[in-house]
C-alpha positions as a LaTeX table, in Angstrom:
\begin{tabular}{lrrr}
\hline
Residue & $x$ (\AA) & $y$ (\AA) & $z$ (\AA) \\
\hline
Unk1 & $-29.17$ & 31.36 & $-31.25$ \\
Unk2 & $-29.37$ & 30.85 & $-27.48$ \\
Unk3 & $-31.99$ & 29.67 & $-25.46$ \\
Unk4 & $-33.69$ & 32.01 & $-23.37$ \\
Unk5 & $-34.48$ & 31.70 & $-19.34$ \\
Unk6 & $-38.07$ & 32.06 & $-20.87$ \\
Unk7 & $-37.69$ & 29.45 & $-23.13$ \\
Unk8 & $-36.08$ & 26.97 & $-20.69$ \\
Unk9 & $-38.56$ & 27.83 & $-18.20$ \\
Unk10 & $-41.60$ & 27.35 & $-21.11$ \\
Unk11 & $-40.20$ & 23.31 & $-21.74$ \\
Unk12 & $-40.02$ & 22.62 & $-18.51$ \\
Unk13 & $-43.80$ & 23.71 & $-18.23$ \\
Unk14 & $-44.84$ & 21.88 & $-20.90$ \\
Unk15 & $-43.03$ & 18.75 & $-19.85$ \\
Unk16 & $-44.87$ & 18.72 & $-16.80$ \\
Unk17 & $-48.51$ & 19.36 & $-18.59$ \\
Unk18 & $-47.36$ & 16.36 & $-20.62$ \\
Unk19 & $-47.42$ & 14.37 & $-17.00$ \\
Unk20 & $-50.44$ & 16.12 & $-15.60$ \\
Unk21 & $-52.65$ & 14.77 & $-19.17$ \\
Unk22 & $-50.58$ & 11.53 & $-19.04$ \\
Unk23 & $-51.62$ & 10.61 & $-14.62$ \\
Unk24 & $-55.26$ & 12.58 & $-15.89$ \\
Unk25 & $-55.56$ & 9.29 & $-18.61$ \\
Unk26 & $-56.16$ & 11.62 & $-21.15$ \\
Unk27 & $-54.53$ & 11.44 & $-24.77$ \\
Unk28 & $-52.71$ & 14.67 & $-25.07$ \\
Unk29 & $-52.96$ & 15.02 & $-29.24$ \\
Unk30 & $-57.42$ & 13.68 & $-29.38$ \\
Unk31 & $-57.77$ & 16.98 & $-26.75$ \\
Unk32 & $-55.01$ & 19.16 & $-29.38$ \\
Unk33 & $-57.26$ & 18.27 & $-31.65$ \\
Unk34 & $-60.78$ & 18.54 & $-30.43$ \\
Unk35 & $-59.12$ & 22.41 & $-29.02$ \\
Unk36 & $-58.53$ & 23.22 & $-32.75$ \\
Unk37 & $-54.39$ & 22.85 & $-32.79$ \\
Unk38 & $-53.22$ & 21.35 & $-36.35$ \\
Unk39 & $-51.01$ & 18.06 & $-36.06$ \\
Unk40 & $-48.29$ & 19.28 & $-37.52$ \\
Unk41 & $-48.06$ & 22.37 & $-34.71$ \\
Unk42 & $-48.04$ & 19.68 & $-31.58$ \\
Unk43 & $-46.50$ & 16.97 & $-33.07$ \\
Unk44 & $-44.08$ & 20.01 & $-32.93$ \\
Unk45 & $-44.33$ & 20.58 & $-29.29$ \\
Unk46 & $-44.14$ & 16.69 & $-28.38$ \\
Unk47 & $-42.23$ & 15.40 & $-29.88$ \\
Unk48 & $-39.71$ & 18.08 & $-31.88$ \\
Unk49 & $-39.27$ & 20.05 & $-28.02$ \\
Unk50 & $-41.00$ & 23.51 & $-30.34$ \\
Unk51 & $-42.22$ & 25.99 & $-28.45$ \\
Unk52 & $-46.11$ & 26.68 & $-27.99$ \\
Unk53 & $-47.28$ & 29.73 & $-29.61$ \\
Unk54 & $-49.86$ & 31.41 & $-27.08$ \\
Unk55 & $-53.22$ & 30.36 & $-27.95$ \\
Unk56 & $-51.45$ & 26.27 & $-28.11$ \\
Unk57 & $-49.68$ & 26.91 & $-24.27$ \\
Unk58 & $-53.20$ & 28.25 & $-23.08$ \\
Unk59 & $-55.24$ & 24.75 & $-24.70$ \\
Unk60 & $-52.02$ & 22.83 & $-23.00$ \\
Unk61 & $-52.68$ & 24.51 & $-19.57$ \\
Unk62 & $-57.14$ & 24.07 & $-19.96$ \\
Unk63 & $-56.15$ & 20.26 & $-20.73$ \\
Unk64 & $-54.15$ & 20.06 & $-17.70$ \\
Unk65 & $-56.42$ & 22.21 & $-15.47$ \\
Unk66 & $-53.99$ & 25.13 & $-14.84$ \\
Unk67 & $-56.22$ & 28.34 & $-14.94$ \\
Unk68 & $-54.98$ & 31.72 & $-14.35$ \\
Unk69 & $-56.44$ & 34.24 & $-12.32$ \\
Unk70 & $-55.32$ & 37.91 & $-13.93$ \\
Unk71 & $-55.84$ & 40.53 & $-12.20$ \\
Unk72 & $-58.42$ & 43.54 & $-12.94$ \\
Unk73 & $-58.79$ & 46.69 & $-12.49$ \\
Unk74 & $-62.83$ & 48.14 & $-12.21$ \\
Unk75 & $-63.59$ & 51.25 & $-13.98$ \\
Unk76 & $-66.64$ & 53.62 & $-13.49$ \\
Unk77 & $-68.62$ & 53.35 & $-16.70$ \\
Unk78 & $-68.29$ & 57.30 & $-17.79$ \\
Unk79 & $-65.71$ & 59.24 & $-19.97$ \\
Unk80 & $-63.05$ & 60.44 & $-18.43$ \\
\hline
\end{tabular}
């Protein structure tokens, strides 16, 4: 199967996150276990270059200190 641009970029982001965690002096495996990620899953991501699912990716971001600010729209509390 052909690798998409998004998959390539995601793998680059995971590598960047691994570097950030290393610079922070954290053990990424321990932090992922604390976040509830199974050993089989994080070994696939960290050692085999596998793609994390959304919850694993968000855990990686949280551990590294990357935050997201999503736009939102305030709506009235009344039915339309």
